[in-house]
C-alpha positions in Angstrom: 32.5 7.5 -22.8 31.0 5.3 -25.6 28.0 6.4 -27.7 26.0 4.1 -29.9 23.8 4.8 -32.9 21.2 2.0 -32.9 19.7 0.7 -36.2 16.0 0.0 -35.8 13.1 -0.7 -38.2 12.1 2.9 -37.4 15.5 4.2 -38.5 13.9 7.1 -40.4 12.7 8.5 -37.0 15.7 10.2 -35.4 16.2 8.3 -32.1 16.8 10.7 -29.3 19.6 9.5 -27.2 20.9 11.6 -24.3 23.2 10.5 -21.6 24.9 12.0 -18.5 28.5 11.7 -17.7 29.1 11.2 -14.0 32.5 11.6 -12.3 32.7 9.6 -9.1 33.7 11.4 -5.9 36.8 9.3 -5.5 38.0 10.7 -8.9 37.4 14.5 -8.6 37.4 16.5 -11.8 39.3 19.7 -12.6 39.4 21.9 -15.6 42.2 19.8 -16.9 40.2 16.6 -16.8 39.9 15.1 -20.3 36.7 13.4 -21.6 36.8 11.1 -24.7 33.7 10.4 -26.7 33.7 7.3 -28.9 30.8 6.9 -31.4 29.8 3.5 -32.8 27.2 2.4 -35.3 25.4 -0.5 -33.7 23.3 -2.5 -36.1 22.1 -4.6 -33.2 22.6 -4.7 -29.5 25.6 -7.0 -29.4 29.0 -5.3 -29.4 30.5 -7.8 -31.8 28.6 -6.1 -34.7 29.4 -2.5 -33.7 31.3 -0.5 -36.3 33.5 2.4 -35.1 32.6 5.8 -36.5 34.9 8.2 -34.8 36.1 9.8 -31.5 36.6 13.2 -30.1 38.4 14.5 -27.0 37.8 17.6 -24.9 38.7 19.0 -21.5 36.2 20.1 -18.8 37.8 23.5 -18.9 37.2 23.8 -22.7 33.5 23.1 -22.1 33.1 25.6 -19.2 34.9 28.4 -21.1 33.0 27.8 -24.4 30.3 30.2 -25.4 26.9 29.0 -24.0 28.9 26.2 -22.5 28.6 24.3 -25.8 31.3 22.6 -27.9 31.2 21.4 -31.5 33.8 18.7 -32.0 34.9 16.8 -35.1 34.8 13.1 -35.0 38.0 11.6 -36.2 38.5 8.1 -37.6 40.9 5.6 -36.0 43.8 6.9 -38.1 43.0 10.4 -36.9 42.9 11.8 -40.5 39.4 11.4 -41.9 36.5 13.4 -40.4 33.5 11.3 -39.6 31.2 14.1 -38.7 30.6 16.4 -35.7 29.3 16.0 -32.3 27.8 18.8 -30.1 28.5 18.6 -26.4 26.7 20.9 -24.0 26.7 21.4 -20.2 23.1 20.9 -19.1 21.9 21.9 -15.7 18.7 20.4 -14.3 15.9 22.9 -14.3 17.2 24.9 -17.3 14.8 24.1 -20.1 15.5 25.1 -23.7 12.5 25.2 -26.0 14.7 24.9 -29.1 15.4 22.2 -31.6 17.6 19.5 -30.5 21.2 19.4 -31.6 22.5 16.4 -33.4 25.6 14.3 -34.1 25.9 14.9 -37.8 27.9 12.4 -39.9 28.4 11.7 -43.5 26.0 8.7 -43.3 22.4 9.6 -44.2 19.8 9.8 -41.4 22.5 9.1 -38.7 21.4 11.7 -36.2 21.4 11.4 -32.4 21.1 14.2 -29.8 23.6 13.9 -27.0 23.8 15.8 -23.7 26.7 15.3 -21.4 26.0 16.5 -17.9 29.2 17.1 -15.9 27.7 15.8 -12.7 30.8 15.6 -10.5 29.9 18.7 -8.4 26.4 17.4 -7.9 27.6 14.0 -6.8 30.0 15.4 -4.3 27.4 17.7 -2.8 25.0 14.8 -2.6 27.5 12.6 -0.7 28.2 15.4 1.8 24.5 16.1 2.2 23.5 14.9 5.8 20.2 13.5 4.4 21.8 11.4 1.7 25.5 10.9 2.3 25.2 8.4 5.1 23.0 6.0 3.2 23.3 6.5 -0.6 26.6 6.7 -2.6 28.2 6.2 -6.0 25.4 7.8 -8.1 25.2 7.0 -11.8 23.3 9.6 -13.8 21.7 9.7 -17.3 19.9 12.7 -18.7 17.3 12.6 -21.6 15.3 15.2 -23.4 11.9 14.1 -24.8 9.1 15.8 -26.7 5.7 16.3 -25.2 2.4 16.3 -27.0 2.4 20.1 -27.2 5.8 20.0 -28.9 7.7 21.2 -25.8 10.7 19.5 -24.4 10.9 17.7 -21.0 14.1 17.0 -19.3 14.4 13.6 -17.6 17.2 12.6 -15.2 17.7 9.0 -14.0 20.0 8.6 -11.0 20.8 5.1 -9.7 22.7 4.8 -6.4 24.1 2.1 -4.2 23.0 1.9 -0.6 25.3 1.4 2.4 22.5 -0.4 4.2 23.2 -3.4 2.0 26.0 -4.3 4.4 25.3 -2.3 7.6 21.8 -3.7 8.3 22.8 -7.4 7.9 25.9 -6.9 10.1 23.8 -5.4 12.8 21.2 -8.2 12.5 24.0 -10.8 12.8 25.2 -9.2 16.0 21.7 -9.2 17.4 21.2 -12.8 16.4 24.4 -13.8 18.2 23.4 -11.8 21.3 19.9 -13.3 21.4 21.2 -16.9 21.0 23.8 -16.3 23.7 21.1 -15.1 26.0 19.0 -18.1 25.2 21.9 -20.4 26.1 22.3 -18.5 29.4 18.6 -18.8 30.2 18.8 -22.6 29.6 21.7 -22.8 32.1 19.6 -20.8 34.6 16.7 -23.3 34.5 18.5 -25.1 37.3 18.7 -28.8 37.9 16.6 -31.0 35.6 16.0 -34.7 35.4 18.5 -36.7 33.3 16.2 -36.8 30.2 15.6 -33.1 30.2 19.2 -32.3 31.0 20.4 -34.3 28.0 17.9 -32.4 25.8 19.1 -29.1 27.2 22.7 -30.0 26.5 21.9 -31.0 22.9 19.9 -27.7 22.3 22.8 -25.7 23.8 25.2 -27.4 21.4 23.0 -26.5 18.4 22.8 -22.9 19.6 26.6 -22.9 20.0 27.0 -24.1 16.3 24.7 -21.2 15.1 26.6 -18.7 17.2 29.9 -19.8 15.9 28.7 -19.8 12.2 27.3 -16.3 12.6 30.4 -15.0 14.2 32.5 -16.3 11.3 30.2 -14.7 8.8 30.3 -11.4 10.7 34.1 -11.5 10.8 34.2 -12.1 7.0 31.8 -9.1 6.4 33.9 -6.9 8.6 36.8 -7.5 6.3 34.9 -6.1 3.3 35.6 -2.4 2.6 34.6 -0.1 -0.2 31.8 -2.3 -1.7 28.2 -1.2 -1.2 26.3 -3.9 -2.9 26.5 -7.6 -3.7 26.6 -8.5 -7.4 24.5 -11.4 -8.7 27.6 -13.5 -9.4 28.1 -13.7 -5.6 24.5 -14.7 -4.7 25.5 -18.3 -3.7 28.6 -17.2 -1.7 28.2 -18.3 2.0 30.0 -15.3 3.5 27.6 -13.0 1.7 24.3 -14.9 2.1 22.9 -12.3 4.5 23.5 -9.5 2.0 20.7 -8.6 -0.5 21.5 -9.0 -4.2 22.0 -5.8 -6.3 20.2 -3.5 -3.9 20.0 -0.1 -5.7 17.8 3.0 -5.6 16.6 4.7 -8.7 15.1 8.1 -9.0 13.6 9.6 -12.1 13.3 13.4 -11.9 11.2 15.1 -14.6 11.4 18.8 -15.4 8.7 20.2 -17.7 8.1 23.7 -19.0 5.7 25.6 -16.7 5.3 22.7 -14.3 6.8 21.9 -11.0 9.5 19.2 -11.0 8.4 15.7 -10.1 10.4 12.7 -9.1 9.6 8.9 -8.9 11.5 6.6 -6.7 11.9 2.8 -6.9 14.2 0.3 -5.2 15.5 -2.6 -7.1 16.8 -5.8 -5.4 17.2 -9.4 -6.0 14.5 -11.7 -4.5 15.3 -12.2 -0.8 16.2 -15.9 -0.8 18.7 -18.4 0.6 20.6 -19.0 -2.6 23.6 -20.6 -0.8 21.4 -23.2 0.9 19.6 -24.0 -2.4 16.0 -24.9 -3.3 16.2 -28.6 -3.8 13.6 -29.2 -1.1 11.6 -26.0 -1.8 11.5 -22.6 -0.1 10.6 -21.5 3.4 6.8 -21.6 2.9 6.9 -25.2 1.9 9.5 -26.2 4.4 7.8 -24.5 7.4 4.4 -26.2 6.5 6.0 -29.6 6.3 8.0 -29.0 9.5 4.9 -28.0 11.5 3.2 -31.2 10.3 6.1 -33.4 11.4 6.8 -31.6 14.7 4.2 -33.7 16.6 6.0 -36.9 15.7 9.3 -35.3 16.7 7.8 -34.4 20.1 6.8 -38.0 20.6 10.3 -39.3 19.7 12.0 -36.8 22.0 9.3 -37.3 24.7 8.5 -33.6 24.7 5.3 -31.7 25.0 4.1 -30.3 21.7 3.6 -26.6 21.5 1.9 -25.0 18.5 3.6 -22.1 16.6 1.1 -19.8 18.4 2.3 -21.0 21.8 5.9 -20.6 20.9 5.3 -17.1 19.6 3.4 -16.3 22.8 6.3 -17.5 24.9 8.7 -15.3 23.0 6.3 -12.4 23.3 6.1 -12.9 27.1 9.9 -13.0 27.4 10.3 -9.9 25.2 7.6 -7.9 27.1 9.1 -8.8 30.5 12.6 -7.8 29.4 11.2 -4.4 28.3 8.8 -3.7 31.2 10.7 -5.0 34.2 13.5 -2.3 34.0 11.0 0.3 33.0 8.8 -0.4 36.1 11.9 -0.2 38.3 12.9 3.1 36.7 9.4 4.5 37.1 9.3 3.4 40.8 12.5 5.2 41.4 11.1 8.3 39.7 8.1 8.1 42.1 10.3 8.0 45.1 12.3 11.0 43.8 9.1 13.0 43.3 8.1 12.1 46.8 11.5 13.3 48.1 10.9 16.6 46.4 7.3 16.8 47.7 6.1 17.6 44.2 2.4 16.7 43.8 2.5 17.2 40.0 5.5 15.0 39.5 4.1 12.3 41.8 0.8 12.2 39.8 2.7 11.8 36.5 5.1 9.2 37.8 2.3 7.2 39.5 0.2 7.3 36.3 3.1 6.0 34.2 3.9 3.3 36.8 0.3 2.2 37.0 0.0 1.9 33.2 3.2 -0.2 32.8 2.5 -2.4 35.8 -1.0 -3.1 34.6 0.4 -4.0 31.2 2.9 -6.2 32.9 0.3 -8.1 34.9 -2.0 -8.5 31.8 0.9 -10.0 29.8 1.5 -12.7 32.5 -2.2 -13.4 33.0 -2.1 -16.3 30.6 -2.7 -20.0 31.0 0.4 -20.8 29.0 2.6 -19.4 31.8 0.7 -21.4 34.4 0.9 -24.7 32.5 4.5 -24.2 31.7 5.4 -23.7 35.4 3.7 -27.1 36.1 5.6 -28.7 33.3 8.9 -27.3 34.6 8.1 -28.5 38.1 7.5 -32.0 36.8 10.8 -32.0 34.9 12.8 -31.5 38.0 14.8 -34.4 39.4 12.8 -36.9 41.5 9.4 -35.4 40.8 6.6 -37.9 41.8 3.0 -37.3 40.8 0.1 -38.1 43.0 -0.7 -41.1 40.9 2.8 -42.6 41.6 2.2 -42.7 45.3 0.6 -46.1 45.0 1.5 -49.7 45.4 3.9 -51.2 42.9 1.1 -53.0 41.1 -1.0 -49.9 40.8 2.0 -48.0 39.6 2.6 -50.6 36.9 -1.0 -50.4 35.8 -0.8 -46.6 35.6 2.4 -46.8 33.5 0.6 -49.0 31.0 -2.1 -46.4 30.8 0.4 -43.7 30.1 1.8 -45.6 27.2 -1.6 -46.2 25.6 -2.6 -42.6 25.7 0.7 -40.7 25.4 -0.1 -39.5 21.9 -3.3 -37.9 23.2 -1.6 -35.9 25.9 1.0 -34.0 24.0 -0.5 -30.5 24.3 0.0 -28.6 27.5 -3.5 -27.2 28.2 -6.3 -28.9 26.4 -9.0 -27.1 28.3 -8.1 -24.0 26.3 -7.7 -23.7 22.6 -4.6 -25.7 21.7 -3.8 -26.7 25.2 -4.2 -29.8 27.3 -5.2 -30.1 31.0 -2.4 -29.5 33.5 -2.8 -33.0 34.7 -1.7 -34.4 31.3 1.5 -32.5 31.6 2.3 -34.4 34.8 1.5 -37.7 33.1 3.5 -36.9 30.0 6.6 -35.8 32.0 6.8 -38.2 34.9 8.2 -41.1 33.0 11.1 -39.0 31.6 12.2 -38.2 35.2 12.5 -41.9 36.0 14.9 -42.6 33.2 18.5 -41.9 34.2 20.7 -40.3 31.5 18.8 -41.7 28.5 16.1 -40.6 26.1 14.8 -44.1 25.7 12.3 -45.5 28.1 10.8 -48.8 29.1 7.3 -47.4 29.6 6.0 -49.4 26.7 6.5 -52.7 28.5 3.7 -51.8 31.0 5.4 -53.5 33.9 6.0 -51.9 37.3 9.2 -50.2 38.0 11.5 -51.8 40.6 10.4 -50.9 44.1 14.0 -50.2 45.0 14.4 -47.6 42.2 11.1 -45.9 43.3 12.2 -45.7 46.9 15.5 -44.1 45.9 13.7 -41.0 44.5 13.3 -38.2 47.0 9.7 -37.2 47.2 9.2 -33.5 46.4 6.3 -31.6 47.8 3.2 -31.5 45.6 2.9 -28.6 43.2 0.6 -25.9 44.3 -1.3 -24.8 41.1 -2.6 -21.7 42.7 0.8 -20.4 43.7 1.4 -18.7 40.3 -2.0 -16.9 40.6 -1.0 -15.6 44.0 2.4 -14.4 42.8 1.3 -12.3 39.9 -1.7 -11.1 41.8 0.7 -9.8 44.5 2.0 -7.3 41.9 -1.4 -5.8 41.4 -2.0 -5.7 45.2 1.3 -3.9 45.8 0.5 -1.4 43.1 -2.9 -0.7 44.7 -1.1 -0.2 48.1 1.2 2.4 46.5 -1.7 4.2 44.9 -3.7 4.3 48.1 -0.7 5.6 50.0 -0.1 8.4 47.5 -3.8 9.4 47.7 -3.6 9.4 51.5 -0.5 11.5 51.6 -2.0 14.1 49.2 -5.3 14.2 51.1 -3.4 14.8 54.4 -1.3 17.5 52.8 -4.4 19.2 51.4 -6.3 19.0 54.7 -3.3 20.5 56.6 -3.2 23.4 54.2 -6.9 24.1 54.5 -6.9 24.0 58.4 -3.8 26.1 59.0 -4.4 29.9 59.0 -3.1 31.7 56.0 -0.4 33.6 58.0 1.1 30.3 59.3 1.0 28.5 55.9 4.5 29.6 55.0 5.9 28.4 58.3 4.2 25.0 57.9 5.6 24.5 54.4 9.0 25.5 55.5 9.0 23.2 58.6 7.5 20.3 56.6 10.0 17.5 56.2 10.1 16.6 52.5 11.5 13.1 53.3 8.2 12.1 55.1 6.5 11.1 51.8 9.5 9.1 50.6 9.8 7.3 53.9 6.2 6.2 53.9 6.3 5.2 50.2 9.7 3.5 50.2 8.6 0.1 51.8 5.6 -0.2 49.5 7.6 0.6 46.4 10.4 -1.7 47.4 7.8 -4.5 47.9 6.4 -3.8 44.5 9.8 -4.1 42.8 10.5 -7.4 44.7 7.2 -8.9 43.6 7.9 -7.9 40.0 11.3 -9.5 40.2 9.8 -12.7 41.6 7.2 -12.9 38.8 9.9 -12.2 36.2 12.1 -15.0 37.6 9.3 -17.6 37.6 7.8 -16.6 34.2 11.2 -16.4 32.6 12.0 -20.0 33.6 8.6 -21.2 32.5 8.8 -19.6 29.0 12.4 -20.7 28.6 11.3 -24.3 29.3 8.6 -23.9 26.7 11.2 -22.8 24.1 13.5 -25.7 25.3 10.8 -28.2 24.5 10.0 -26.5 21.1 13.8 -26.5 20.3 14.3 -30.1 21.5 11.5 -31.6 19.4 12.7 -29.7 16.3 16.3 -30.9 16.2 17.9 -30.5 13.7 15.3 -29.3 11.1 14.1 -26.4 13.2 17.5 -24.9 13.6 18.3 -25.2 9.9 15.0 -23.5 9.1 15.7 -20.7 11.6 19.0 -20.1 9.9 17.4 -19.9 6.5 14.7 -17.6 7.9 17.4 -15.3 9.4 19.2 -15.1 6.0 16.0 -14.2 4.0 14.8 -11.7 6.6 18.2 -10.0 6.6 18.0 -9.4 2.9 14.4 -8.2 3.1 15.0 -5.8 6.0 18.0 -4.2 4.3 15.8 -3.5 1.3 12.9 -2.2 3.4 15.2 0.1 5.5 16.7 1.5 2.2 13.3 2.2 0.8 12.0 3.7 4.1 15.0 6.1 4.4 14.7 7.1 0.7 10.9 7.8 1.1 11.5 9.7 4.4 14.1 11.9 3.0 12.0 12.7 -0.1 8.8 13.5 2.0 10.4 15.5 4.8 8.7 18.8 3.7 5.4 17.2 2.9 3.1 17.7 6.0 0.4 15.4 4.6 3.0 12.6 4.2 4.4 13.1 7.7 0.8 13.0 9.1 0.1 9.8 7.3 3.4 8.3 8.5 2.7 8.6 12.2 -1.1 8.1 12.1 -1.2 5.0 9.9 2.2 4.1 8.5 3.4 3.4 5.0 2.6 0.6 2.5 5.7 -1.1 1.0 4.8 -2.8 -2.3 7.1 -5.5 -3.5 6.7 -6.4 -7.2 8.1 -9.8 -8.0 8.7 -11.2 -11.5 9.7 -14.7 -10.5 8.2 -17.7 -12.3 6.5 -20.5 -10.5 8.7 -23.1 -12.2 11.8 -25.0 -11.0 14.0 -23.4 -8.4 12.3 -20.0 -8.7 9.4 -21.6 -6.8 11.7 -22.0 -3.9 12.9 -18.4 -4.3 9.3 -17.1 -4.3 8.5 -19.2 -1.2 11.5 -17.7 0.6 10.5 -14.3 -0.5 6.9 -14.7 0.7 8.0 -15.6 4.2 10.7 -12.9 4.3 8.3 -10.1 3.2 5.7 -11.4 5.7 8.2 -11.3 8.5 8.7 -7.6 7.9 5.4 -7.0 9.7 7.4 -7.5 12.9 9.5 -4.4 12.1 8.9 -0.9 13.4 10.7 2.3 12.6 11.6 5.2 14.9 13.0 8.6 14.0 15.6 9.9 16.5 17.8 13.0 16.8 21.4 12.3 15.9 24.0 13.0 18.5 26.0 15.0 16.1 25.8 15.9 12.4 28.7 13.6 11.6 27.8 11.1 8.8 28.7 8.2 11.0 26.1 9.2 13.6 23.4 9.4 10.8 23.5 5.7 10.0 20.2 3.8 10.8 20.5 1.4 13.7 18.7 -1.9 14.4 17.7 -3.1 17.8 15.4 -5.8 19.2 15.1 -9.6 18.8 13.8 -12.0 16.2 10.1 -11.6 17.2 10.4 -7.8 17.1 12.9 -5.4 15.5 13.0 -1.6 15.6 15.0 0.4 13.0 16.1 3.8 14.4 16.7 6.5 11.7 18.8 9.4 13.1 18.3 12.9 11.6 20.3 16.1 12.1 19.1 18.3 14.9 17.8 21.1 12.7 15.9 18.6 10.5 14.6 16.7 13.5 13.1 19.9 15.0 10.8 20.3 12.0 9.0 16.9 12.5 5.6 16.5 14.0 5.6 16.2 17.8 4.3 12.6 17.7 7.4 11.6 15.7 9.8 13.6 17.9 8.4 11.9 21.0 9.5 8.5 19.6 6.2 7.1 18.3 6.8 3.8 16.5 6.1 4.0 12.8 4.6 1.0 11.0 5.2 -0.3 7.5 2.7 -2.6 5.8 4.6 -4.9 3.4 2.6 -6.4 0.5 3.9 -8.7 -2.3 2.5 -9.2 -5.7 4.0 -11.7 -8.1 3.5 -12.3 -11.9 6.0 -14.5 -13.7 6.9 -13.2 -17.1 9.6 -15.3 -18.7 9.5 -18.5 -20.8 9.6 -20.6 -17.7 6.4 -19.1 -16.6 4.9 -20.1 -19.9 5.7 -23.7 -19.2 4.4 -23.4 -15.6 1.1 -22.0 -16.8 0.6 -24.6 -19.5 1.9 -27.7 -17.7 2.6 -26.8 -14.1 1.0 -25.2 -11.1 0.6 -21.5 -10.4 -1.5 -21.8 -7.3 1.4 -20.3 -5.2 1.3 -17.1 -7.2 -2.5 -16.9 -7.1 -2.6 -17.4 -3.3 0.1 -14.8 -2.7 -1.7 -12.2 -4.9 -5.1 -12.8 -3.2 -3.7 -12.7 0.3 -1.8 -9.5 -0.3 -4.6 -7.8 -2.1 -6.7 -8.3 1.1 -3.9 -6.7 3.1 -3.6 -3.8 0.7 -7.4 -3.3 0.9 -7.3 -3.3 4.7 -4.5 -0.7 4.7 -6.5 1.6 2.5 -9.6 1.2 4.7 -7.5 2.2 7.8 -5.9 5.1 5.9 -9.2 6.5 4.7 -10.5 6.4 8.3 -7.6 8.3 9.9 -6.1 10.5 7.2 -8.0 12.9 4.9 -7.5 12.1 1.2 -6.1 15.6 0.7 -2.8 14.3 2.3 -2.3 11.9 -0.6 -0.3 13.0 -3.7 -2.1 14.3 -6.8 -1.7 12.7 -10.2 -2.8 13.6 -13.7 -4.8 10.4 -13.9 -7.8 11.0 -11.6 -8.9 7.4 -11.2 -10.3 6.9 -7.7 -8.2 4.6 -5.5 -11.3 2.6 -4.7 -11.9 1.9 -8.4 -8.2 0.9 -8.8 -8.6 -1.5 -5.8 -11.8 -3.0 -7.4 -10.0 -3.5 -10.7 -7.0 -5.1 -8.9 -9.3 -7.4 -7.1 -10.9 -8.5 -10.3 -7.6 -9.1 -12.0 -6.3 -11.1 -9.0 -9.2 -13.6 -9.3 -9.2 -13.7 -13.1 -7.6 -16.7 -14.8 -5.3 -15.0 -17.3 -1.8 -15.9 -18.4 1.0 -13.5 -17.4 -1.5 -10.9 -16.1 0.9 -8.0 -15.7 -2.1 -5.7 -15.1 -1.9 -6.9 -11.5 1.6 -5.4 -11.2 0.7 -2.2 -13.1 -2.4 -1.5 -10.9 -0.7 -2.5 -7.6 2.2 -0.1 -8.5 -0.2 2.7 -9.3 -2.0 2.2 -6.1 1.2 2.2 -4.1 2.3 5.5 -5.6 -1.1 7.0 -5.0 -0.9 6.0 -1.3 2.6 7.6 -0.8 4.1 4.1 -0.6 7.5 2.6 -1.2 8.0 0.7 -4.5 10.2 -2.3 -4.9 10.9 -4.4 -8.0 12.6 -7.8 -7.9 13.4 -10.8 -10.0 16.1 -13.5 -9.5 19.0 -11.1 -9.5 17.4 -7.6 -10.1 19.0 -7.4 -13.6 17.2 -8.3 -16.8 13.5 -8.6 -15.9 13.8 -5.9 -13.3 15.4 -3.4 -15.6 12.9 -4.0 -18.3 10.0 -3.5 -15.8 11.5 -0.3 -14.3 12.2 1.3 -17.7 8.7 0.5 -18.9 7.1 1.9 -15.8 9.1 5.1 -16.1 8.1 5.6 -19.7 4.5 4.9 -18.8 4.7 7.6 -16.0 6.1 10.1 -18.6 3.3 9.3 -20.9 0.5 9.4 -18.4 1.7 12.2 -16.0 3.9 14.4 -18.3 2.3 14.1 -21.7 5.1 12.3 -23.4 4.4 12.3 -27.1 3.2 8.9 -28.4 5.7 9.0 -31.2 8.5 9.3 -28.5 7.3 6.5 -26.3 9.3 3.7 -28.0 12.3 6.0 -28.5 12.3 6.9 -24.8 12.1 3.3 -24.0 15.0 2.5 -26.3 17.1 5.3 -24.8 16.5 4.1 -21.2 17.4 0.6 -22.2 20.4 1.4 -24.3 22.8 0.9 -21.4 21.3 -2.2 -19.9 23.3 -5.4 -19.5 25.2 -6.5 -22.6 23.7 -9.1 -24.8 20.2 -9.9 -25.8 18.6 -9.3 -22.4 15.0 -9.6 -23.4 12.3 -7.5 -24.8 8.8 -6.4 -23.9 6.7 -7.5 -26.8 4.3 -4.6 -26.6 5.6 -2.0 -24.3 2.4 0.1 -24.2 0.3 -3.0 -23.6 2.6 -4.5 -21.0 3.0 -8.1 -22.3 6.4 -9.5 -21.3 8.7 -12.2 -22.5 12.4 -12.8 -22.0 14.6 -14.1 -24.8 17.9 -15.4 -23.5 20.4 -17.0 -25.9 19.5 -20.6 -26.2 21.9 -23.5 -26.3 22.8 -24.6 -29.9 21.0 -27.9 -29.7 17.7 -26.5 -28.3 15.0 -25.4 -30.7 12.9 -22.2 -30.1 10.5 -23.3 -27.4 7.8 -20.9 -28.5 7.3 -23.0 -31.6 7.2 -26.2 -29.6 4.6 -25.0 -27.2 2.1 -24.9 -30.1 1.7 -28.6 -29.8 2.3 -30.9 -26.8 3.4 -33.6 -29.2 6.2 -31.5 -30.6 7.2 -30.6 -27.1 7.6 -34.3 -26.2 9.6 -34.9 -29.3 11.8 -32.0 -28.5 12.4 -33.2 -25.0 13.4 -36.7 -26.2 15.7 -35.3 -28.9 17.4 -33.0 -26.5 17.9 -35.8 -24.0 19.4 -38.0 -26.6 21.7 -35.2 -27.7 22.9 -34.6 -24.2 23.5 -38.3 -23.5 25.5 -38.6 -26.7 27.5 -35.5 -25.9 28.6 -36.5 -22.4 29.2 -40.2 -23.0 
């Protein structure tokens, strides 16, 4: 273990440096375990200028056997002869506060004093990994312990514990499996569309080939991830590695636990993670937000080139929603219908009522989902895409047909949307006109419709004439489901009325004989035909609607080749990273709040807010990262959580599981049986739990300085404004459903409403590097029992500086950290950050931020050049000349 004495301008103030020694579980300790302390004099933060002071060695047994579990050791120089002073090592247990003066490392050098506490945390770490509420998800803890002075001259004990999260790999691997299954189902659905005209069949084959490429790529990635063992996080050096592109960067949890005299312990959690972004694919053309906007603008022209019907993103989302709802409700309706028959078999009036009510609710939901014009228009489009379809307008003379084809060519661009009579749709007749030409072209995507001449009579006569499409057929089909349900309800009512009337008319002494002689199969026999018919109608509707919606998605996929598939892959990558981080934060927050009834009430009534703090700049490639992150965080709104009872208490059965499809995912969090029984009934019954993700970004490095002076920060402003409105809406919903007493109490009594007003003012204020936005948003999140995330490019330099500053601010505001100790506390927490000059907060108490990375030798300090735009131009020219001369 290395200890550093840091030289500062404030050297006369004894810097308090305390650290904890953690022994990993894979290297268990024993009384014979030896610990070596090495003390350096660090005049700055680079190791090259550290001067060795001395070292000391002790065993764990020596420390445990020592009086008061405290050892005083002599520091020996490198030759082992000269004494360089002494160091006091003590075993410190969390919760044991000593209101005594701090012990120091005393050396021969004046004013070289530094308190050191070594916590032998191996036992705590092992217990934590075997804990059923932490072991399955969090591992490899690294602990540091500090002791700081409060304003009333008491001592607080602060413990930092950072851990890796197994969800870094398990969530992406589950998502990859779900992506593969979904795409394979999509391919199967395309096959089941049946026979299509040559044009549509060619498009179908091309789309299936694209899906096959994605499936193959995802299978290879999953196989590579399955080979990785032991690692629980992806380091930043691997961020552009293809096999790890679905894994979040540096996903860690950090908990600061504070123990103060005469106060209850408090802890503050935060999740640190690299910005969810497709680093392997790069940012040359921007990020997801920009690419999706450009793609939607160009998709109409794609649909014209591929002779497809243009569907807006809302229509595509609706088609996916219909497919998802049908896949959930159809088996559920079948199961409930069987339960109804079983209740009739048992002649149980109560069970029949319950089963009928559930069946009615789900069937009505099913009918409501399909009562949509998109389904009806898609069925017509599918009908016209079948081989040999001839519209009414084609049943004319050859001359008339030729005139009509010219008309189609002139107006084809105006008839791209399926149902224009509704918002975003075109009339059903336009679908016929747009599709008919494709069916007359054999095996080619090109067409001669632009020539305006009549098709050869011989070719027209060779087409078999299909019967005309009945537009009212679909209305009759889904209406039959409702009629069958009404028949079932009427029959149940009739049977119960007859049973009640029999019981009323039969004398009391004969009632027992009637009940005994009654055949319990009568009800089932009378209900069975009606229930069977209901299930058949549901299956018929599902079959038709499934084909219609699959055809919608086929057209959407066909007119987006290849850009749409590349964007989908990029979106999958970003969402995988974001979901892994969110699941980690949710599990951490759930474990921490298990005993808090107010928190559990808030969880199932409203849900939790997840606040992502981003420190990315709006300059160069970080713009693309921020655009990726914005879409990834927004996609988390499609995620629900559900708490389940674990099958066993084995750690493998306590791992969170993901299920669903791209438009809707559910994360199931298993809990041990004894813990699960303490939850509110609503949660135990499987109520879905919502999370409301919000993102606030403020760039803080020198690149942001350039962006604010010479670039564009509109992306950052738009993100902050949009997410402020979402946060405000969440608080409004929370205040309506949950009493404010359920929220945690803080020393700072600022009302949340006032904080929201202040945040809103800062969001619209034109101020450079306005980190107040991040401070206030973080404060609101903690006040709302939310989940806190902090991100930058790799979750290292900027993230660590932000987290340590936030922790010290919490100690100052909530635990009366002495003002004289603020900077010292900050230095202690940052003393083990990444090596090198990793950046400094100019004024930690004010919150201004800059990052000073080592510059190349031929670059001048940019801060001086920004004073004048003329100097900046000169600097750019000189740097360019230098680079050209160097590489020629």
